Each structure stands twice: as structure tokens, then as C-alpha cells.
PADO-437212 format. One record per residue: x, y, z of N, C-alpha, C, O in turn. Coordinates in steps of 0.02 Angstrom, whole numbers, plus 50000, padded with zeros to 5 digits. Layout:
N
+-------+-------+-------+-------+-------+-------+-------+-------+-------+-------+-------+-------+
!  n_px !  n_py !  n_pz ! ca_px ! ca_py ! ca_pz !  c_px !  c_py !  c_pz !  o_px !  o_py !  o_pz !
+-------+-------+-------+-------+-------+-------+-------+-------+-------+-------+-------+-------+
!     X !     Y !     Z !     X !     Y !     Z !     X !     Y !     Z !     X !     Y !     Z !
...
+-------+-------+-------+-------+-------+-------+-------+-------+-------+-------+-------+-------+
This chain:
101
+-------+-------+-------+-------+-------+-------+-------+-------+-------+-------+-------+-------+
!  n_px !  n_py !  n_pz ! ca_px ! ca_py ! ca_pz !  c_px !  c_py !  c_pz !  o_px !  o_py !  o_pz !
+-------+-------+-------+-------+-------+-------+-------+-------+-------+-------+-------+-------+
! 51086 ! 51017 ! 48554 ! 51078 ! 50948 ! 48577 ! 51029 ! 50929 ! 48638 ! 51030 ! 50937 ! 48699 !
! 50996 ! 50907 ! 48605 ! 50962 ! 50877 ! 48667 ! 50999 ! 50823 ! 48728 ! 51041 ! 50778 ! 48723 !
! 50951 ! 50858 ! 48800 ! 51036 ! 50802 ! 48843 ! 50968 ! 50731 ! 48860 ! 50910 ! 50749 ! 48868 !
! 50983 ! 50666 ! 48862 ! 50923 ! 50638 ! 48906 ! 50908 ! 50604 ! 48962 ! 50943 ! 50574 ! 49003 !
! 50846 ! 50613 ! 48956 ! 50797 ! 50633 ! 49026 ! 50847 ! 50587 ! 49062 ! 50867 ! 50543 ! 49025 !
! 50879 ! 50585 ! 49143 ! 50888 ! 50557 ! 49151 ! 50851 ! 50514 ! 49179 ! 50850 ! 50456 ! 49159 !
! 50798 ! 50543 ! 49250 ! 50733 ! 50487 ! 49279 ! 50680 ! 50480 ! 49208 ! 50687 ! 50518 ! 49160 !
! 50614 ! 50410 ! 49208 ! 50572 ! 50416 ! 49137 ! 50516 ! 50447 ! 49169 ! 50490 ! 50412 ! 49213 !
! 50498 ! 50485 ! 49162 ! 50430 ! 50486 ! 49212 ! 50391 ! 50447 ! 49231 ! 50383 ! 50416 ! 49283 !
! 50347 ! 50452 ! 49145 ! 50305 ! 50438 ! 49149 ! 50282 ! 50353 ! 49159 ! 50226 ! 50328 ! 49159 !
! 50371 ! 50311 ! 49173 ! 50368 ! 50233 ! 49209 ! 50366 ! 50249 ! 49295 ! 50336 ! 50207 ! 49328 !
! 50386 ! 50288 ! 49322 ! 50381 ! 50335 ! 49382 ! 50315 ! 50339 ! 49409 ! 50293 ! 50311 ! 49460 !
! 50277 ! 50387 ! 49358 ! 50216 ! 50388 ! 49358 ! 50153 ! 50319 ! 49361 ! 50105 ! 50321 ! 49400 !
! 50167 ! 50257 ! 49310 ! 50116 ! 50198 ! 49321 ! 50138 ! 50172 ! 49350 ! 50098 ! 50130 ! 49370 !
! 50209 ! 50163 ! 49384 ! 50240 ! 50112 ! 49454 ! 50196 ! 50152 ! 49503 ! 50169 ! 50118 ! 49547 !
! 50179 ! 50243 ! 49501 ! 50143 ! 50252 ! 49584 ! 50077 ! 50203 ! 49567 ! 50053 ! 50160 ! 49604 !
! 50051 ! 50225 ! 49489 ! 49973 ! 50196 ! 49508 ! 49953 ! 50148 ! 49506 ! 49895 ! 50125 ! 49510 !
! 50024 ! 50117 ! 49496 ! 49998 ! 50017 ! 49520 ! 49986 ! 49983 ! 49589 ! 49946 ! 49945 ! 49616 !
! 50077 ! 50036 ! 49608 ! 50074 ! 50048 ! 49701 ! 49986 ! 50074 ! 49710 ! 49935 ! 50040 ! 49703 !
! 49991 ! 50118 ! 49720 ! 49901 ! 50145 ! 49728 ! 49846 ! 50075 ! 49729 ! 49819 ! 50041 ! 49772 !
! 49848 ! 50076 ! 49654 ! 49809 ! 50002 ! 49669 ! 49806 ! 49974 ! 49665 ! 49760 ! 49947 ! 49635 !
! 49875 ! 49936 ! 49703 ! 49893 ! 49886 ! 49743 ! 49861 ! 49910 ! 49831 ! 49824 ! 49878 ! 49869 !
! 49883 ! 49957 ! 49838 ! 49845 ! 49975 ! 49910 ! 49751 ! 49958 ! 49910 ! 49719 ! 49955 ! 49963 !
! 49720 ! 49948 ! 49843 ! 49682 ! 49958 ! 49860 ! 49629 ! 49941 ! 49837 ! 49575 ! 49968 ! 49827 !
! 49666 ! 49859 ! 49824 ! 49674 ! 49806 ! 49825 ! 49658 ! 49776 ! 49885 ! 49609 ! 49739 ! 49895 !
! 49732 ! 49807 ! 49957 ! 49753 ! 49757 ! 50002 ! 49675 ! 49785 ! 50039 ! 49647 ! 49752 ! 50083 !
! 49647 ! 49851 ! 50011 ! 49596 ! 49862 ! 50081 ! 49528 ! 49832 ! 50075 ! 49495 ! 49813 ! 50123 !
! 49503 ! 49827 ! 49992 ! 49478 ! 49791 ! 49991 ! 49470 ! 49718 ! 50013 ! 49422 ! 49695 ! 50044 !
! 49529 ! 49683 ! 49991 ! 49521 ! 49611 ! 50029 ! 49532 ! 49575 ! 50108 ! 49543 ! 49517 ! 50126 !
! 49521 ! 49662 ! 50160 ! 49539 ! 49657 ! 50220 ! 49448 ! 49653 ! 50244 ! 49414 ! 49632 ! 50292 !
! 49437 ! 49688 ! 50181 ! 49381 ! 49732 ! 50208 ! 49328 ! 49646 ! 50226 ! 49300 ! 49629 ! 50278 !
! 49333 ! 49614 ! 50167 ! 49304 ! 49560 ! 50166 ! 49318 ! 49513 ! 50213 ! 49286 ! 49483 ! 50256 !
! 49379 ! 49514 ! 50194 ! 49393 ! 49455 ! 50259 ! 49414 ! 49494 ! 50323 ! 49471 ! 49490 ! 50347 !
! 49373 ! 49526 ! 50346 ! 49372 ! 49548 ! 50397 ! 49325 ! 49509 ! 50476 ! 49347 ! 49494 ! 50531 !
! 49259 ! 49504 ! 50448 ! 49216 ! 49452 ! 50460 ! 49226 ! 49403 ! 50475 ! 49232 ! 49393 ! 50535 !
! 49234 ! 49352 ! 50433 ! 49276 ! 49276 ! 50456 ! 49354 ! 49276 ! 50493 ! 49367 ! 49233 ! 50535 !
! 49408 ! 49331 ! 50472 ! 49437 ! 49310 ! 50502 ! 49447 ! 49337 ! 50581 ! 49502 ! 49324 ! 50606 !
! 49406 ! 49369 ! 50614 ! 49425 ! 49398 ! 50661 ! 49305 ! 49378 ! 50735 ! 49294 ! 49395 ! 50794 !
! 49263 ! 49346 ! 50690 ! 49219 ! 49296 ! 50713 ! 49229 ! 49244 ! 50747 ! 49212 ! 49256 ! 50805 !
! 49241 ! 49210 ! 50744 ! 49281 ! 49140 ! 50754 ! 49231 ! 49126 ! 50803 ! 49218 ! 49162 ! 50851 !
! 49205 ! 49072 ! 50790 ! 49148 ! 49076 ! 50843 ! 49167 ! 48967 ! 50898 ! 49178 ! 48914 ! 50868 !
! 49165 ! 48975 ! 50951 ! 49205 ! 48905 ! 51002 ! 49178 ! 48861 ! 50974 ! 49120 ! 48873 ! 50958 !
! 49197 ! 48811 ! 50961 ! 49168 ! 48716 ! 50931 ! 49141 ! 48694 ! 50956 ! 49102 ! 48661 ! 50922 !
! 49131 ! 48686 ! 51034 ! 49116 ! 48661 ! 51091 ! 49107 ! 48712 ! 51150 ! 49139 ! 48763 ! 51161 !
! 49056 ! 48683 ! 51185 ! 49023 ! 48751 ! 51289 ! 49090 ! 48738 ! 51321 ! 49099 ! 48782 ! 51364 !
! 49169 ! 48674 ! 51319 ! 49192 ! 48686 ! 51374 ! 49247 ! 48772 ! 51354 ! 49239 ! 48815 ! 51311 !
! 49299 ! 48765 ! 51407 ! 49317 ! 48807 ! 51440 ! 49374 ! 48808 ! 51364 ! 49371 ! 48859 ! 51330 !
! 49419 ! 48755 ! 51342 ! 49439 ! 48753 ! 51330 ! 49433 ! 48785 ! 51225 ! 49471 ! 48815 ! 51187 !
! 49376 ! 48760 ! 51222 ! 49356 ! 48793 ! 51163 ! 49350 ! 48870 ! 51153 ! 49368 ! 48895 ! 51100 !
! 49320 ! 48919 ! 51219 ! 49305 ! 48972 ! 51220 ! 49357 ! 48991 ! 51215 ! 49369 ! 49025 ! 51165 !
! 49428 ! 48974 ! 51277 ! 49509 ! 48973 ! 51228 ! 49511 ! 49016 ! 51167 ! 49504 ! 49074 ! 51147 !
! 49529 ! 48930 ! 51140 ! 49531 ! 48948 ! 51104 ! 49515 ! 48983 ! 51006 ! 49552 ! 49001 ! 50961 !
! 49451 ! 48976 ! 51015 ! 49415 ! 49024 ! 50972 ! 49426 ! 49126 ! 51003 ! 49414 ! 49174 ! 50966 !
! 49446 ! 49128 ! 51061 ! 49481 ! 49190 ! 51094 ! 49552 ! 49207 ! 51079 ! 49587 ! 49255 ! 51062 !
! 49555 ! 49157 ! 51089 ! 49654 ! 49183 ! 51039 ! 49640 ! 49183 ! 50955 ! 49673 ! 49222 ! 50920 !
! 49609 ! 49155 ! 50936 ! 49594 ! 49144 ! 50861 ! 49594 ! 49245 ! 50828 ! 49623 ! 49280 ! 50786 !
! 49530 ! 49251 ! 50891 ! 49523 ! 49292 ! 50855 ! 49521 ! 49354 ! 50871 ! 49479 ! 49397 ! 50861 !
! 49605 ! 49354 ! 50917 ! 49653 ! 49412 ! 50947 ! 49717 ! 49406 ! 50904 ! 49758 ! 49451 ! 50894 !
! 49721 ! 49328 ! 50876 ! 49754 ! 49316 ! 50812 ! 49743 ! 49359 ! 50745 ! 49783 ! 49390 ! 50710 !
! 49696 ! 49352 ! 50741 ! 49637 ! 49418 ! 50676 ! 49640 ! 49473 ! 50673 ! 49645 ! 49521 ! 50634 !
! 49631 ! 49441 ! 50780 ! 49643 ! 49560 ! 50754 ! 49690 ! 49579 ! 50741 ! 49697 ! 49600 ! 50683 !
! 49745 ! 49581 ! 50788 ! 49806 ! 49575 ! 50775 ! 49823 ! 49588 ! 50692 ! 49842 ! 49644 ! 50674 !
! 49817 ! 49548 ! 50655 ! 49820 ! 49550 ! 50583 ! 49797 ! 49597 ! 50506 ! 49820 ! 49613 ! 50451 !
! 49722 ! 49605 ! 50560 ! 49709 ! 49649 ! 50547 ! 49752 ! 49729 ! 50564 ! 49776 ! 49763 ! 50519 !
! 49754 ! 49741 ! 50610 ! 49815 ! 49794 ! 50628 ! 49860 ! 49823 ! 50574 ! 49868 ! 49877 ! 50546 !
! 49891 ! 49744 ! 50571 ! 49952 ! 49746 ! 50538 ! 49948 ! 49784 ! 50465 ! 49978 ! 49827 ! 50433 !
! 49875 ! 49728 ! 50459 ! 49893 ! 49751 ! 50378 ! 49849 ! 49823 ! 50368 ! 49848 ! 49853 ! 50314 !
! 49819 ! 49842 ! 50421 ! 49782 ! 49899 ! 50386 ! 49829 ! 49965 ! 50392 ! 49815 ! 50022 ! 50373 !
! 49917 ! 49932 ! 50440 ! 49968 ! 49979 ! 50420 ! 49996 ! 49995 ! 50359 ! 50006 ! 50050 ! 50332 !
! 50011 ! 49927 ! 50339 ! 50019 ! 49913 ! 50271 ! 50009 ! 49964 ! 50226 ! 50037 ! 50016 ! 50211 !
! 49928 ! 49912 ! 50200 ! 49887 ! 49962 ! 50170 ! 49911 ! 50051 ! 50177 ! 49911 ! 50090 ! 50129 !
! 49919 ! 50060 ! 50210 ! 49906 ! 50120 ! 50228 ! 49990 ! 50152 ! 50182 ! 50000 ! 50185 ! 50131 !
! 50043 ! 50111 ! 50243 ! 50123 ! 50134 ! 50187 ! 50136 ! 50151 ! 50132 ! 50164 ! 50198 ! 50104 !
! 50093 ! 50072 ! 50109 ! 50116 ! 50093 ! 50002 ! 50065 ! 50130 ! 49963 ! 50056 ! 50139 ! 49903 !
! 50039 ! 50145 ! 50008 ! 49984 ! 50204 ! 50006 ! 50039 ! 50284 ! 49989 ! 50050 ! 50324 ! 49944 !
! 50055 ! 50272 ! 50043 ! 50093 ! 50349 ! 50063 ! 50162 ! 50312 ! 50018 ! 50185 ! 50360 ! 49986 !
! 50199 ! 50256 ! 50004 ! 50240 ! 50266 ! 49974 ! 50216 ! 50269 ! 49875 ! 50257 ! 50306 ! 49848 !
! 50182 ! 50250 ! 49840 ! 50141 ! 50260 ! 49808 ! 50134 ! 50318 ! 49790 ! 50150 ! 50335 ! 49733 !
! 50103 ! 50373 ! 49845 ! 50115 ! 50458 ! 49834 ! 50170 ! 50472 ! 49838 ! 50170 ! 50527 ! 49809 !
! 50221 ! 50462 ! 49853 ! 50277 ! 50484 ! 49828 ! 50328 ! 50476 ! 49803 ! 50387 ! 50490 ! 49809 !
! 50292 ! 50448 ! 49773 ! 50337 ! 50403 ! 49724 ! 50287 ! 50437 ! 49628 ! 50308 ! 50430 ! 49570 !
! 50223 ! 50471 ! 49652 ! 50210 ! 50500 ! 49602 ! 50228 ! 50583 ! 49610 ! 50225 ! 50624 ! 49564 !
! 50249 ! 50599 ! 49684 ! 50255 ! 50645 ! 49677 ! 50347 ! 50688 ! 49639 ! 50361 ! 50738 ! 49606 !
! 50394 ! 50620 ! 49675 ! 50471 ! 50620 ! 49655 ! 50458 ! 50621 ! 49557 ! 50482 ! 50659 ! 49515 !
! 50407 ! 50559 ! 49548 ! 50409 ! 50572 ! 49455 ! 50393 ! 50669 ! 49455 ! 50444 ! 50703 ! 49462 !
! 50357 ! 50690 ! 49451 ! 50327 ! 50755 ! 49443 ! 50396 ! 50779 ! 49440 ! 50426 ! 50776 ! 49386 !
! 50427 ! 50806 ! 49498 ! 50459 ! 50847 ! 49526 ! 50545 ! 50837 ! 49515 ! 50587 ! 50879 ! 49529 !
! 50565 ! 50725 ! 49470 ! 50607 ! 50748 ! 49421 ! 50605 ! 50761 ! 49386 ! 50659 ! 50789 ! 49372 !
! 50551 ! 50762 ! 49325 ! 50518 ! 50804 ! 49312 ! 50536 ! 50842 ! 49258 ! 50574 ! 50843 ! 49210 !
! 50480 ! 50885 ! 49297 ! 50512 ! 50995 ! 49321 ! 50565 ! 50971 ! 49325 ! 50592 ! 50974 ! 49270 !
! 50610 ! 50936 ! 49380 ! 50706 ! 50971 ! 49363 ! 50721 ! 50942 ! 49316 ! 50782 ! 50932 ! 49321 !
! 50706 ! 50924 ! 49276 ! 50737 ! 50920 ! 49203 ! 50726 ! 50953 ! 49131 ! 50763 ! 50966 ! 49083 !
! 50678 ! 50958 ! 49140 ! 50654 ! 51026 ! 49110 ! 50663 ! 51071 ! 49138 ! 50606 ! 51094 ! 49146 !
! 50696 ! 51102 ! 49160 ! 50689 ! 51148 ! 49186 ! 50800 ! 51165 ! 49151 ! 50826 ! 51210 ! 49118 !
! 50833 ! 51090 ! 49187 ! 50885 ! 51100 ! 49169 ! 50886 ! 51087 ! 49111 ! 50910 ! 51129 ! 49073 !
! 50854 ! 51010 ! 49080 ! 50854 ! 51062 ! 49004 ! 50877 ! 51127 ! 48950 ! 50920 ! 51137 ! 48908 !
! 50811 ! 51168 ! 48983 ! 50806 ! 51236 ! 48969 ! 50845 ! 51261 ! 48976 ! 50861 ! 51304 ! 48935 !
! 50874 ! 51253 ! 49017 ! 50947 ! 51311 ! 49053 ! 50999 ! 51282 ! 48978 ! 51008 ! 51318 ! 48929 !
! 51022 ! 51221 ! 48985 ! 51083 ! 51193 ! 48937 ! 51058 ! 51224 ! 48878 ! 51098 ! 51243 ! 48835 !
! 50984 ! 51232 ! 48868 ! 50981 ! 51249 ! 48782 ! 51018 ! 51312 ! 48769 ! 51056 ! 51325 ! 48722 !
! 50991 ! 51361 ! 48841 ! 51022 ! 51452 ! 48824 ! 51071 ! 51446 ! 48783 ! 51100 ! 51496 ! 48763 !
+-------+-------+-------+-------+-------+-------+-------+-------+-------+-------+-------+-------+
């Protein structure tokens, strides 16, 4: 009698790959948007236009930094899921082999 696997390792591996692909997509999108988001030109020559443009540039840089951190966290989450799937599969195989004795 074989015991059913409690964790479906292929599903965990697929989810890990999806998260990793999502992190890569986020990184690519951020790289494409970095220029327009952080290089805002003032619409006029007065001080108010320069201050508004500087505010938008600062906000864009802060957004880029936050999204970079989010991308790194998502990538680490994907790696953790992948390692956990391998560990669960190995543990289930070991438990199944032990119960077969």
C-alpha cells in the first residue's frame, strides 16, 4: 500500500517558475520605464515648473527603488518555493520508502 503524497511537488515547482518569470517581467518593465519616470523636464522656465519637475523626478526615483526591492523579494520567494518543493518531494520519498519496509 502506497501512501499518497501530501505535497504536490510538480505544482510547487510550476508555481516557483511562474513567480520567477513574473520577477523577470517586472525587472524588464522597470528597466524600460526608468528613463521616462526619472527624467521629467520642466514645462516652463520659471521656478515653480522646475520645482514640480524635481518633485516628479524624486517620486519616480523612489518608485523605482521600491519596485526594485519588490522584484528582489519576489525572486527570493520563487527560489524559496522551488527549494521547498524539492525538500518536500525528498521527504515524502524518504517517508514512503520507510513505510514500505
